[in-house]
C-alpha positions, 0 to 999 in steps of 0.5 A: 198534118192538116189544118181545118182553117180559120186559123190566121186571124181572130175575126172575119174579113172586114176592116184592114188588119193591123200590122200586129195581126199580119205578123201574127198570121205570118207566124202561124203560117210559118209554124205550120210550115215548120210542122210540115202541115200538108194542107190548110183549108181556107176559111173566111178568117184566113182571108182578113188580109186578102187572098194575095197576102194569104197565097204569098205567105203560104207559099213562103211557108210551104203550105198548100192552100185548098178551097173547092168553092172559093172563086176570084172573078169567077175563077178558082181562087185556090187549088180546088182539091188535093190527093196526097199519097203517103205510105202507099195510101192516097187521101183526097182533100176537098174544102167548102166555105159558106156561100157568098162574097168575102167581105173586104175582098172585091171579086172573091166569092164562095160559090154554092158548096154542094154543086162545086163539091160534086163536080170536083168529086167526079174529077178525082182519081182513085183514092183510098180515103176522101176527106171534106173540110167544111169551114163555115161552122157546124150546121153547114158541115152537117148539111154537107155530110147528110148530102155527101154520105157515100161519096165522102168518108170523113167531114172535118168542121171548123169555123165554130168551136165545139170542143174536143168532141167525139166523132159523130156518125152521119149516115155512112160517114163521120163528122169530126169537130176541130180545135180552137186557136191551137189549144189542142191537137187531134190525132186520127188513126185510120185502118183501111181493113177491107179497103171499102165500106163505111168506117167504124169508130174503134171507141164505139167498138170498144164500148160494144165489146164491153157490153157484149161481155156484160151480157155474157156474164148476165147469161151465165148468172141466169143459168146458175140461178136456173140450176138452183131454182126449185119453184116452177114459176121462178124457173119460167120467169128465169127462162123468159128472162134468159130468152130476152137476154139471149136475143140482146146478146146475139144482136150485140155480137152481130154489132161487134162482128161488123167491125172485124175486118172493117175500115176503122177510125180512132180519134184522140185529143191532146189538150195543149195545157200548161202541163206541156212544156213550151218550146223556148224559141217558139215562145219567144216568137209568140210573145213578140206578137202576143205579149199578153201570153206571158205568164199565162201559157 
């Protein structure tokens, strides 16, 4: 379980947060801890109350904070990366914020992301999967994905809501959107296959298989029409059509074959709507800091 950041406050750093906002942030963090969230990527909207507040409350909750390029007075403000081992698989996490000072936190600044990420990637031990979380929005995450294809396997983006979008292929990696304000939960299932090479999207693979089966049916239909055709011109046209269809079918078969034994991913979204029952104890806590949710959630 991980959180892609920008989770604790509604707005960006600026004016001193109200007590109610602080209580809300504490509740979000403590709930992350109860859910055994391994990593929280630090985004600017997690720093509204400053880095000391965030570090203290995350420690109480048992949640690890990560940022590869946030610096406090020229030194790493948080742990730069983490390699988490689970079930014999090692997954590395890095986090990038948009470059620039963090408002309201003197001395806290995000260094240029790409050089910081490359330096940290060079230090990481052997791992099976490398995940970059970008907390500065879609365009920044896309630029990093373009630059780090081949060095990173997956890029997860927060800081800008894009809905429950499917994975987006960027060269040899996939860019994944994140949800907004706990309105959805994404489950990403990875199969390591041969253990190397780019990932393939199983949902894309399913569509590729369906298209291959459709082309096979088309070829069978053309063969049946050829048997019945009596006119020479009609036969010639059907043979030309069959040749074109066979080329398409063989090309599609090669696409399907690429996913066999390959590393694959499958992303599924669970939208947390009113059809899912509330946990009474958690809802009671939520209503203390968000009374407007009563009768709505």
